[in-house]
C-alpha positions as a LaTeX table, in Angstrom:
\begin{tabular}{lrrr}
\hline
Residue & $x$ (\AA) & $y$ (\AA) & $z$ (\AA) \\
\hline
Met1 & 0.00 & 0.00 & 0.00 \\
Pro2 & 2.51 & 2.62 & $-1.14$ \\
Val3 & 2.02 & 6.33 & $-0.70$ \\
Val4 & 2.29 & 8.52 & $-3.79$ \\
Asp5 & 4.51 & 11.57 & $-3.74$ \\
Thr6 & 3.19 & 15.00 & $-4.68$ \\
Glu7 & 4.87 & 14.73 & $-8.09$ \\
Ile8 & 2.39 & 11.96 & $-8.93$ \\
Ile9 & $-0.50$ & 14.27 & $-8.04$ \\
Phe10 & 0.90 & 16.95 & $-10.36$ \\
Ala11 & 1.37 & 14.31 & $-13.07$ \\
Leu12 & $-2.39$ & 13.74 & $-13.10$ \\
Ser13 & $-2.64$ & 16.93 & $-15.15$ \\
Pro14 & $-2.89$ & 16.06 & $-18.85$ \\
Lys15 & $-0.29$ & 18.79 & $-19.51$ \\
Asp16 & 2.35 & 17.09 & $-17.33$ \\
Pro17 & 5.06 & 15.12 & $-19.19$ \\
Lys18 & 4.59 & 12.18 & $-16.79$ \\
His19 & 0.80 & 12.11 & $-17.19$ \\
Ser20 & 0.54 & 8.81 & $-19.05$ \\
Leu21 & 2.91 & 7.14 & $-16.58$ \\
Ala22 & 0.89 & 8.40 & $-13.62$ \\
Ile23 & $-2.42$ & 7.24 & $-15.10$ \\
Asn24 & $-0.88$ & 3.86 & $-15.92$ \\
Leu25 & 0.31 & 3.59 & $-12.31$ \\
Leu26 & $-3.22$ & 4.24 & $-11.05$ \\
Lys27 & $-4.70$ & 1.73 & $-13.51$ \\
Thr28 & $-2.26$ & $-1.07$ & $-12.68$ \\
Ser29 & $-1.59$ & $-0.59$ & $-8.97$ \\
Lys30 & $-3.98$ & $-1.56$ & $-6.26$ \\
Asn31 & $-4.05$ & $-0.12$ & $-2.76$ \\
Leu32 & $-2.33$ & 3.19 & $-3.47$ \\
Phe33 & $-2.56$ & 5.92 & $-0.86$ \\
Val34 & $-2.18$ & 9.67 & $-0.98$ \\
Ser35 & $-1.29$ & 11.32 & 2.30 \\
Asp36 & $-2.72$ & 14.50 & 3.71 \\
Thr37 & 0.83 & 15.88 & 3.67 \\
Ala38 & 1.14 & 15.41 & $-0.12$ \\
Leu39 & $-2.23$ & 17.08 & $-0.67$ \\
Phe40 & $-1.13$ & 19.96 & 1.58 \\
Glu41 & 2.06 & 20.40 & $-0.46$ \\
Phe42 & 0.04 & 20.28 & $-3.68$ \\
Glu43 & $-2.15$ & 23.18 & $-2.55$ \\
Ile44 & 0.79 & 25.22 & $-1.23$ \\
Val45 & 2.66 & 24.84 & $-4.53$ \\
Leu46 & $-0.41$ & 25.91 & $-6.51$ \\
Arg47 & $-0.77$ & 28.98 & $-4.29$ \\
Ser48 & 2.93 & 29.81 & $-4.69$ \\
Arg49 & 2.42 & 29.68 & $-8.46$ \\
Gly50 & $-0.29$ & 32.33 & $-8.17$ \\
Arg51 & $-3.30$ & 30.11 & $-8.76$ \\
Thr52 & $-6.64$ & 31.52 & $-7.65$ \\
Asp53 & $-8.90$ & 29.86 & $-5.10$ \\
Glu54 & $-11.20$ & 28.85 & $-7.96$ \\
Glu55 & $-8.33$ & 27.22 & $-9.89$ \\
Ile56 & $-7.17$ & 25.40 & $-6.78$ \\
Met57 & $-10.70$ & 24.20 & $-6.07$ \\
Asp58 & $-11.03$ & 22.92 & $-9.65$ \\
Ala59 & $-7.70$ & 21.09 & $-9.39$ \\
Leu60 & $-8.64$ & 19.49 & $-6.06$ \\
Leu61 & $-12.05$ & 18.42 & $-7.37$ \\
Ser62 & $-10.44$ & 16.88 & $-10.45$ \\
Ile63 & $-7.89$ & 15.01 & $-8.33$ \\
Asn64 & $-10.60$ & 13.82 & $-5.99$ \\
Glu65 & $-12.53$ & 12.45 & $-8.96$ \\
Ile66 & $-9.45$ & 10.65 & $-10.31$ \\
Phe67 & $-8.69$ & 9.14 & $-6.90$ \\
Lys68 & $-12.24$ & 7.80 & $-6.66$ \\
Lys69 & $-12.13$ & 6.42 & $-10.21$ \\
Tyr70 & $-8.93$ & 4.47 & $-9.58$ \\
Gly71 & $-9.48$ & 3.56 & $-5.93$ \\
Val72 & $-6.67$ & 5.69 & $-4.51$ \\
Arg73 & $-7.36$ & 6.16 & $-0.83$ \\
Glu74 & $-6.54$ & 9.27 & 1.15 \\
Val75 & $-4.87$ & 8.73 & 4.49 \\
Lys76 & $-4.64$ & 11.10 & 7.43 \\
Thr77 & $-1.20$ & 11.05 & 9.00 \\
Ile78 & $-0.67$ & 14.38 & 10.73 \\
Asp79 & $-0.24$ & 14.18 & 14.48 \\
Ser80 & 2.50 & 15.11 & 16.94 \\
Asp81 & 4.37 & 11.82 & 16.40 \\
Leu82 & 4.47 & 12.45 & 12.66 \\
Leu83 & 5.75 & 15.99 & 13.14 \\
Ile84 & 8.51 & 14.73 & 15.44 \\
Leu85 & 9.52 & 12.12 & 12.86 \\
His86 & 9.39 & 14.75 & 10.10 \\
Val87 & 11.81 & 17.02 & 12.00 \\
Glu88 & 14.12 & 14.07 & 12.72 \\
Ile89 & 14.19 & 13.16 & 9.01 \\
Ser90 & 14.86 & 16.75 & 8.01 \\
Lys91 & 17.65 & 17.09 & 10.55 \\
Asn92 & 19.30 & 13.71 & 10.00 \\
Tyr93 & 18.96 & 13.27 & 6.24 \\
Gly94 & 18.69 & 16.81 & 4.87 \\
Leu95 & 15.34 & 16.44 & 3.16 \\
Thr96 & 13.31 & 19.54 & 2.41 \\
Phe97 & 10.34 & 20.50 & 4.57 \\
Phe98 & 7.75 & 18.76 & 2.43 \\
Asp99 & 9.93 & 15.80 & 1.43 \\
Ser100 & 10.60 & 15.03 & 5.09 \\
Leu101 & 6.91 & 15.44 & 5.90 \\
Ile102 & 5.89 & 13.08 & 3.09 \\
Ala103 & 8.66 & 10.63 & 4.02 \\
Ala104 & 7.34 & 10.58 & 7.59 \\
Ser105 & 3.81 & 9.96 & 6.30 \\
Ser106 & 5.06 & 7.14 & 4.08 \\
Leu107 & 6.92 & 5.53 & 6.98 \\
Lys108 & 3.78 & 5.74 & 9.08 \\
Val109 & 1.56 & 4.15 & 6.41 \\
Asp110 & 3.55 & 1.52 & 4.52 \\
Arg111 & 7.26 & 2.38 & 4.48 \\
Thr112 & 6.97 & 2.68 & 0.69 \\
Ile113 & 6.68 & 5.74 & $-1.55$ \\
Val114 & 6.11 & 6.07 & $-5.28$ \\
Ser115 & 8.42 & 8.86 & $-6.43$ \\
Asp116 & 11.23 & 9.69 & $-8.81$ \\
Asp117 & 12.79 & 11.90 & $-6.13$ \\
Lys118 & 16.01 & 10.17 & $-5.06$ \\
Ala119 & 16.16 & 12.25 & $-1.87$ \\
Phe120 & 13.85 & 9.65 & $-0.33$ \\
Asp121 & 16.61 & 7.06 & $-0.75$ \\
Lys122 & 18.47 & 8.71 & 2.14 \\
Val123 & 15.80 & 7.66 & 4.64 \\
Pro124 & 16.45 & 4.25 & 6.19 \\
Asp125 & 13.51 & 1.85 & 6.15 \\
Leu126 & 11.79 & 3.82 & 3.37 \\
Lys127 & 11.51 & 1.98 & 0.06 \\
Arg128 & 11.15 & 4.12 & $-3.06$ \\
Ile129 & 9.38 & 2.83 & $-6.16$ \\
Pro130 & 10.26 & 5.07 & $-9.13$ \\
Leu131 & 7.60 & 6.10 & $-11.61$ \\
Ile132 & 10.24 & 6.05 & $-14.34$ \\
Glu133 & 12.53 & 3.02 & $-14.23$ \\
\hline
\end{tabular}
């Protein structure tokens, strides 16, 4: 039951170069999860790119529809234990704020993440499944 990284969420846009790979992943993989931390990063990035509330709402509604269509389940991971683990990962392995948060969520859920970001390889006990082999 791997957790998908935020890059997979962005790849759900038909304009993304990894779109067909992301859709194929959803079609062929069972029991995929998306964490609340990845969804939070998704919204923050959209806001930082100047997207309006309406555009963000449309993107979230579209993603929600795709998740339902392919059986991707959302998982709530944020609590004080997760935040402690997130800070430990950031401190010990040098991951960015959101990468360490998503790594902590992935460790909490399944210890597996679907991502092309090799930064996750630094985290012991976290297995990374690349989207692109």
